[in-house]
C-alpha positions in Angstrom: -26.8 -35.7 -92.2 -23.2 -35.0 -92.6 -21.8 -31.9 -90.8 -20.5 -29.4 -93.1 -17.2 -27.7 -92.4 -17.2 -24.1 -91.7 -17.0 -22.3 -94.9 -15.3 -19.3 -93.3 -12.9 -20.7 -90.8 -11.7 -18.3 -88.1 -8.3 -17.0 -88.6 -5.7 -16.8 -85.9 -6.0 -13.6 -84.0 -9.6 -12.8 -85.0 -12.4 -12.9 -82.6 -14.9 -15.8 -82.9 -18.2 -14.3 -82.4 -18.3 -12.9 -78.9 -15.2 -14.7 -77.6 -11.8 -13.3 -77.4 -8.9 -14.9 -79.1 -6.0 -16.2 -77.0 -3.1 -13.9 -76.4 0.0 -14.5 -78.3 2.6 -16.7 -76.6 5.5 -14.8 -74.9 8.6 -16.7 -75.6 11.5 -15.0 -73.8 15.0 -15.5 -75.1 16.8 -18.5 -73.5 20.3 -18.1 -72.2 22.5 -20.3 -74.3 24.5 -21.4 -71.1 21.4 -22.4 -69.4 20.1 -24.2 -72.4 23.3 -26.1 -72.8 23.0 -27.2 -69.1 19.3 -27.9 -68.8 18.2 -28.5 -72.4 17.5 -31.8 -74.0 20.2 -33.7 -75.7 20.8 -32.9 -79.3 18.2 -34.6 -81.5 15.7 -35.2 -78.7 12.4 -33.4 -79.0 10.1 -35.0 -76.5 10.4 -37.3 -73.4 13.2 -39.8 -73.2 12.7 -41.7 -69.9 11.9 -45.0 -71.7 12.8 -44.3 -75.2 16.4 -44.0 -74.6 16.9 -46.8 -72.0 18.8 -49.7 -73.2 16.3 -52.3 -74.3 13.5 -49.5 -74.1 10.5 -49.2 -76.2 12.5 -49.6 -79.5 15.4 -51.5 -77.7 17.8 -48.9 -79.0 19.6 -46.0 -77.7 19.1 -42.6 -79.3 22.1 -41.5 -81.3 24.3 -39.0 -79.6 23.1 -39.8 -76.0 25.9 -41.3 -73.7 24.2 -43.5 -71.1 25.9 -45.4 -68.2 27.2 -48.8 -69.2 25.2 -51.8 -68.0 25.7 -53.0 -64.4 28.2 -55.8 -64.1 26.6 -59.2 -63.5 28.6 -59.6 -60.2 27.2 -56.5 -58.7 23.7 -57.1 -60.0 23.8 -60.6 -58.5 25.0 -59.3 -55.2 22.5 -56.4 -54.7 19.3 -57.5 -56.5 16.4 -59.1 -54.8 16.4 -62.9 -54.6 14.5 -64.9 -57.2 10.8 -64.7 -56.5 11.0 -61.5 -54.3 10.4 -59.1 -57.0 7.2 -57.8 -55.3 8.8 -57.3 -51.9 9.8 -53.8 -51.1 12.5 -52.7 -48.7 10.5 -50.5 -46.3 6.9 -49.8 -45.5 5.7 -46.3 -46.3 6.0 -43.6 -43.6 3.1 -43.8 -41.3 1.8 -47.2 -42.4 1.0 -49.7 -39.7 1.3 -52.7 -42.1 -2.0 -54.1 -40.7 -3.5 -57.3 -41.6 -2.5 -60.0 -44.1 -4.5 -60.6 -47.3 -7.1 -63.2 -47.6 -4.7 -65.9 -48.9 -2.3 -65.2 -45.9 0.2 -63.1 -47.8 0.9 -59.6 -47.0 -1.1 -57.0 -48.9 0.5 -54.4 -51.1 2.3 -51.7 -49.3 1.2 -49.1 -51.7 -2.3 -48.6 -53.2 -3.9 -46.0 -55.3 -6.0 -44.9 -52.3 -3.0 -44.6 -49.9 -0.7 -42.9 -52.3 -2.3 -42.4 -55.8 0.8 -40.7 -57.0 3.2 -43.5 -56.2 4.3 -46.1 -58.7 3.6 -49.4 -57.3 6.1 -51.1 -59.5 8.9 -49.0 -58.2 11.7 -50.9 -56.5 12.9 -49.4 -53.1 10.3 -47.6 -51.0 11.7 -44.6 -49.1 10.2 -43.5 -45.8 9.5 -40.0 -44.9 12.2 -37.7 -43.6 13.8 -38.5 -40.2 12.1 -36.8 -37.3 14.3 -35.7 -34.5 13.1 -36.9 -31.1 13.3 -34.5 -28.2 15.1 -35.6 -25.1 13.4 -35.7 -21.7 15.0 -32.4 -20.6 13.7 -30.7 -23.9 10.3 -32.2 -23.4 10.3 -30.8 -19.8 11.5 -27.5 -21.0 8.7 -27.3 -23.6 6.1 -28.6 -21.1 4.5 -25.5 -19.5 5.5 -25.2 -15.9 3.0 -24.4 -13.2 3.5 -22.2 -10.3 5.6 -23.8 -7.4 3.7 -23.8 -4.2 5.2 -23.5 -0.7 4.0 -25.8 2.2 1.9 -23.0 3.9 0.3 -22.4 0.4 -0.5 -26.0 0.1 -2.0 -26.3 3.6 -3.5 -22.9 4.2 -3.5 -21.1 0.8 -6.6 -23.0 -0.5 -4.5 -23.8 -3.7 -5.1 -27.5 -3.2 -8.4 -29.2 -2.7 -9.1 -30.5 0.9 -10.0 -33.9 -0.5 -6.6 -34.0 -2.2 -4.8 -33.1 1.1 -6.8 -35.7 2.9 -5.9 -38.3 0.3 -2.3 -37.5 0.5 -2.2 -37.7 4.3 -3.9 -41.0 4.1 -1.4 -42.3 1.5 1.5 -41.2 3.8 -0.1 -42.9 6.8 -0.5 -46.1 4.8 3.1 -46.0 3.6 4.4 -45.3 7.1 2.3 -48.2 8.7 3.5 -50.6 5.9 7.1 -49.6 6.6 6.7 -50.1 10.3 5.1 -53.5 9.8 7.9 -54.6 7.5 10.5 -53.5 10.0 8.7 -55.3 12.9 8.5 -58.4 10.7 12.2 -58.4 9.9 13.1 -57.8 13.6 10.7 -60.5 14.8 11.8 -63.1 12.3 15.7 -62.7 13.0 17.7 -65.5 14.3 18.3 -66.0 18.0 22.0 -65.0 17.7 21.5 -61.7 15.8 19.1 -58.8 16.3 19.1 -55.3 17.7 20.8 -55.0 21.0 19.2 -52.9 23.7 22.1 -51.0 25.2 21.4 -49.3 28.5 23.3 -45.9 28.5 24.2 -44.0 31.5 23.2 -40.5 32.2 25.6 -37.5 32.2 29.0 -38.0 33.9 28.9 -38.2 37.7 29.7 -35.2 39.7 33.1 -35.1 41.5 32.4 -33.1 44.7 35.1 -31.6 46.8 36.7 -34.2 48.9 36.1 -37.1 46.5 39.1 -39.3 45.5 39.0 -37.8 42.0 39.1 -34.2 43.3 41.9 -35.1 45.8 44.0 -36.8 43.1 43.6 -33.8 40.8 44.9 -31.5 43.4 47.6 -33.6 44.7 49.1 -34.9 41.4 51.1 -31.6 40.6 53.0 -31.8 43.9 54.1 -35.5 43.6 57.0 -36.2 41.3 58.8 -39.3 40.0 62.6 -39.6 40.9 65.0 -41.4 38.5 68.5 -42.2 39.9 70.8 -43.2 37.1 74.5 -43.2 36.6 75.7 -42.4 33.0 77.0 -45.5 31.4 75.2 -47.8 33.8 72.7 -50.4 32.6 70.2 -49.9 35.5 69.3 -47.4 38.2 66.8 -46.7 41.0 63.4 -45.2 40.8 60.9 -43.9 43.4 58.7 -40.9 44.1 58.9 -37.5 46.0 56.7 -34.9 47.4 57.1 -31.1 46.9 56.9 -29.6 50.4 58.1 -26.1 49.6 57.5 -24.0 46.6 61.2 -23.1 46.5 61.8 -26.6 45.0 62.4 -28.8 48.1 61.3 -32.4 47.6 61.0 -34.8 50.4 61.6 -38.6 49.7 63.1 -41.8 51.2 66.8 -42.1 51.7 66.9 -45.5 50.1 65.5 -43.9 46.8 68.5 -41.8 46.3 71.1 -43.8 48.3 73.1 -44.4 45.0 73.5 -40.6 44.5 74.6 -40.0 48.1 77.2 -42.8 47.7 78.5 -41.6 44.3 78.6 -38.1 43.2 78.5 -39.2 39.5 75.0 -40.6 39.9 72.3 -38.1 38.8 68.8 -37.6 40.1 66.1 -36.5 37.7 62.6 -35.3 38.8 59.8 -36.0 36.4 56.7 -33.8 37.0 53.1 -35.0 36.3 53.0 -32.9 33.0 56.1 -34.7 31.8 58.6 -32.0 32.6 62.1 -33.4 33.4 64.6 -31.5 35.6 67.7 -32.3 37.5 67.5 -32.7 41.3 70.3 -32.0 43.7 70.7 -33.9 47.0 70.2 -31.5 49.9 70.7 -34.0 52.7 69.9 -37.7 53.6 69.4 -39.6 56.9 69.7 -43.4 56.7 68.5 -44.0 60.2 65.1 -42.4 59.5 65.1 -43.3 55.8 64.4 -39.7 54.8 66.0 -37.4 52.4 65.6 -34.0 50.7 66.4 -33.1 47.1 65.9 -29.6 45.4 64.8 -28.8 41.9 65.2 -25.4 40.2 61.6 -24.9 38.9 59.6 -21.7 39.3 56.0 -21.6 40.6 55.9 -25.1 42.0 52.8 -26.5 43.6 53.6 -27.6 47.2 51.6 -30.1 49.1 49.9 -28.9 52.2 51.1 -30.8 55.3 48.5 -32.2 57.7 48.9 -33.5 61.2 49.5 -37.3 61.3 48.9 -37.2 65.0 45.2 -36.4 64.3 44.7 -39.7 62.3 42.6 -42.4 63.7 42.4 -46.1 62.7 39.8 -46.4 59.9 40.4 -43.0 58.4 40.5 -42.8 54.6 43.9 -42.2 53.0 45.1 -42.1 49.5 48.6 -43.1 48.2 50.1 -41.2 45.3 53.3 -42.1 43.5 54.9 -44.0 40.7 54.8 -47.8 41.5 56.9 -49.8 39.0 57.6 -46.5 37.1 53.9 -45.9 36.5 53.7 -42.2 37.1 50.7 -40.5 38.8 49.2 -43.7 40.1 46.5 -43.3 42.8 45.3 -45.9 45.2 42.9 -45.6 48.2 42.4 -47.4 51.5 42.2 -46.8 55.2 44.5 -46.4 58.1 45.0 -50.0 59.4 47.1 -49.1 62.5 49.1 -46.3 64.1 52.5 -46.1 65.8 53.6 -49.4 64.2 57.3 -49.9 64.8 58.8 -51.1 61.5 62.2 -52.6 60.6 63.1 -52.2 57.0 66.1 -52.4 54.8 69.3 -54.2 56.0 70.0 -55.4 52.5 73.7 -55.6 51.3 75.2 -55.2 54.7 73.5 -52.0 55.5 72.1 -51.3 59.0 68.3 -51.9 59.2 66.0 -48.9 59.5 63.6 -48.7 62.4 60.8 -46.2 62.5 57.3 -45.6 63.7 55.0 -46.0 60.9 51.3 -45.6 59.8 50.0 -48.9 58.5 47.6 -48.7 55.6 45.9 -51.1 53.2 46.1 -48.7 50.3 48.1 -50.6 47.6 51.9 -49.6 47.8 54.5 -51.2 45.5 58.1 -50.7 44.6 58.3 -47.1 43.2 55.7 -45.8 45.6 58.6 -45.2 48.1 58.9 -41.5 48.9 55.4 -40.7 47.6 52.5 -39.1 49.4 50.0 -40.5 51.8 47.3 -37.9 52.1 44.0 -37.8 54.1 40.5 -37.1 53.0 41.3 -33.4 52.8 44.3 -34.0 50.5 46.8 -32.9 53.1 50.1 -34.9 53.5 50.0 -37.3 56.5 52.8 -39.7 55.7 55.7 -40.6 53.4 55.2 -44.1 51.8 58.2 -46.2 52.7 57.8 -50.0 53.0 55.5 -52.9 52.5 55.1 -56.5 53.8 54.9 -59.1 51.1 54.4 -62.8 51.0 56.7 -63.3 47.8 60.1 -62.6 46.9 59.1 -60.0 44.2 57.6 -57.9 46.9 54.0 -57.3 45.5 51.4 -55.6 47.6 49.2 -57.6 49.9 47.5 -54.7 51.5 50.1 -54.1 54.3 52.0 -50.9 53.6 53.8 -48.5 55.9 54.3 -44.7 55.7 56.5 -42.4 57.9 54.2 -40.0 59.8 54.2 -36.5 58.4 54.8 -34.9 61.8 58.2 -36.7 62.2 59.0 -36.7 58.4 58.7 -32.9 58.1 60.6 -32.4 61.3 63.6 -34.3 59.8 63.2 -32.5 56.5 63.5 -29.1 58.1 66.7 -30.2 59.9 68.1 -31.5 56.7 67.3 -28.3 54.8 68.8 -26.2 57.6 71.9 -28.3 58.5 72.2 -31.0 55.8 72.4 -33.7 58.4 70.4 -35.0 61.4 71.4 -35.9 65.0 69.3 -38.3 67.0 68.8 -38.7 70.7 70.4 -41.7 72.2 70.0 -43.6 75.5 73.4 -45.3 75.4 72.5 -49.0 75.4 72.1 -52.0 73.3 68.9 -54.0 73.8 67.1 -57.0 72.4 63.4 -58.1 72.6 62.6 -60.4 75.5 62.1 -64.0 74.4 58.7 -65.7 74.3 57.6 -67.0 77.7 59.4 -64.3 79.6 57.6 -63.0 82.7 58.2 -59.5 81.5 57.6 -58.1 77.9 60.0 -55.4 76.8 63.5 -54.5 75.7 66.2 -56.3 77.6 69.5 -54.4 78.1 72.4 -56.3 76.7 75.2 -53.8 77.4 75.5 -50.2 78.7 77.9 -47.7 77.1 80.3 -46.4 79.8 79.5 -42.8 80.6 76.4 -42.7 78.6 72.9 -41.6 79.5 71.8 -45.0 80.7 74.9 -45.6 82.7 74.5 -42.2 84.4 70.9 -43.0 85.3 71.9 -46.3 86.8 70.5 -48.7 84.2 72.3 -52.0 84.4 72.8 -55.0 81.9 69.9 -57.4 82.3 67.3 -54.8 83.1 64.1 -55.0 81.1 62.7 -51.6 79.9 59.0 -51.5 79.7 58.2 -47.7 79.2 59.9 -44.6 78.0 58.3 -41.2 78.7 55.0 -43.0 79.5 55.0 -44.9 76.3 54.8 -48.7 76.3 57.8 -50.7 75.1 57.2 -54.3 74.1 60.4 -54.9 72.1 63.7 -53.4 71.1 62.2 -51.7 68.1 59.6 -49.9 70.2 62.5 -48.8 72.5 64.3 -47.2 69.7 61.4 -45.3 68.2 60.3 -44.1 71.6 63.7 -42.6 72.3 64.0 -41.0 68.9 60.6 -39.4 69.4 62.3 -37.2 72.0 64.8 -34.4 71.7 68.5 -34.5 72.4 69.1 -33.2 76.1 65.5 -34.0 77.1 65.0 -35.8 80.5 62.6 -38.7 80.2 61.4 -41.2 82.8 62.2 -44.8 82.0 60.4 -47.6 83.7 62.3 -50.9 84.1 62.0 -54.2 85.8 65.1 -55.6 87.7 65.0 -58.8 89.6 61.3 -58.9 89.5 60.9 -55.3 90.8 59.7 -52.4 88.9 61.4 -49.0 89.2 61.6 -45.7 87.3 64.7 -43.7 86.5 65.2 -40.4 84.8 67.5 -40.4 81.7 68.9 -37.4 80.0 69.2 -38.3 76.4 72.4 -37.6 74.5 73.2 -37.4 70.8 74.2 -40.3 68.8 
């Protein structure tokens, strides 16, 4: 049966039975400026994506549409895909893992209708999704939620951490420490024989320096011992020695041979150098060549003076300390003992000068050139002698442990006289004598000549007599005779024992001044 057309077709706008008719289309007016911008080209009613491409559906270009000229062959050859690679795309789609080749070994299509049904598989370049900014580590840490920071007491006693976790942490620390110790032991044990870790034995705290020790004495004596420099302006060389401050007014006791150049020439200057480096000029107060003693004075306030002891109280074997400037080495200290007492010493006599004879303390404390005039102190730090001379086995005169010092009892006596009078007079017996020769029946000082009208002549001493004692002191040679006489006072009457023609007799002699 053939369907018959509706005899009464429905008119637009009329209801069809129970259905409503569509509303009329609302077509608002179009702005001419927007129409010119977004409208179709003139003469185009429908789509024109393929119709108006060169070589499109009809192979023609619609009239009135200005398209871009064809790509130059050189650019097309440079940028198009190589022959046979028409199916290869530039990039896999965003999020694709490119998994698995196809059954024939070739890569499968990058785009499928299931992965992206709206994508044209025949399109050329495949663009990935938008770039995603990767956060830095600091930003990740900032975004990561932070837990509460726990203190050590909270970790151990706050019950914020499980006991099992703490025990495991302690076990791990113990294992790491043990492993480190084993590795260190292995490296130390496998080292070479020449290298390794030295075991240095260190001393305890510094030793105590009790009162009376050498260090204590040196510390107390050093400020009272000075170095003396004797130098003439313009000269190439000078003399150098030591001195001892015996009075806080500035009086310094030294040897005469230390400042002899200054006593002989007023242009020669004497400089005193103290232990702290202070340098001041020293003036000569007086000098005595016969006893090899002299006194100089410095203008310095608040001087430290050395205490003077009694040399007569010394005994052989007592400890003594020599302080001075040997070889210009200031504040040098050497220690030793008293080797002998009342030792007659003959020193000097160089350059035509008369030799000096004095009674000395012998010591093995090292004394060298430059120590002359320095202090010899006892175990209490008191002055008991003035270092004066040494015996040496070489021409240079180095110390061999035999040094001599003038006893403080005699030295201070001479110093007081020099400070008071500027000079010293000595007792004299009025004879010239020499030591008896070896093999003589009597040991002593033999009289060679007697000064007319002198003390010896007045007492009846004759040429050829051998003097063996003066004032009860034994005389074994001419040096001992001299020091025995000088130990007395001018005008003192002393008994003198002598041997004449094999007979011994004693005469009284009243000593005169030299």
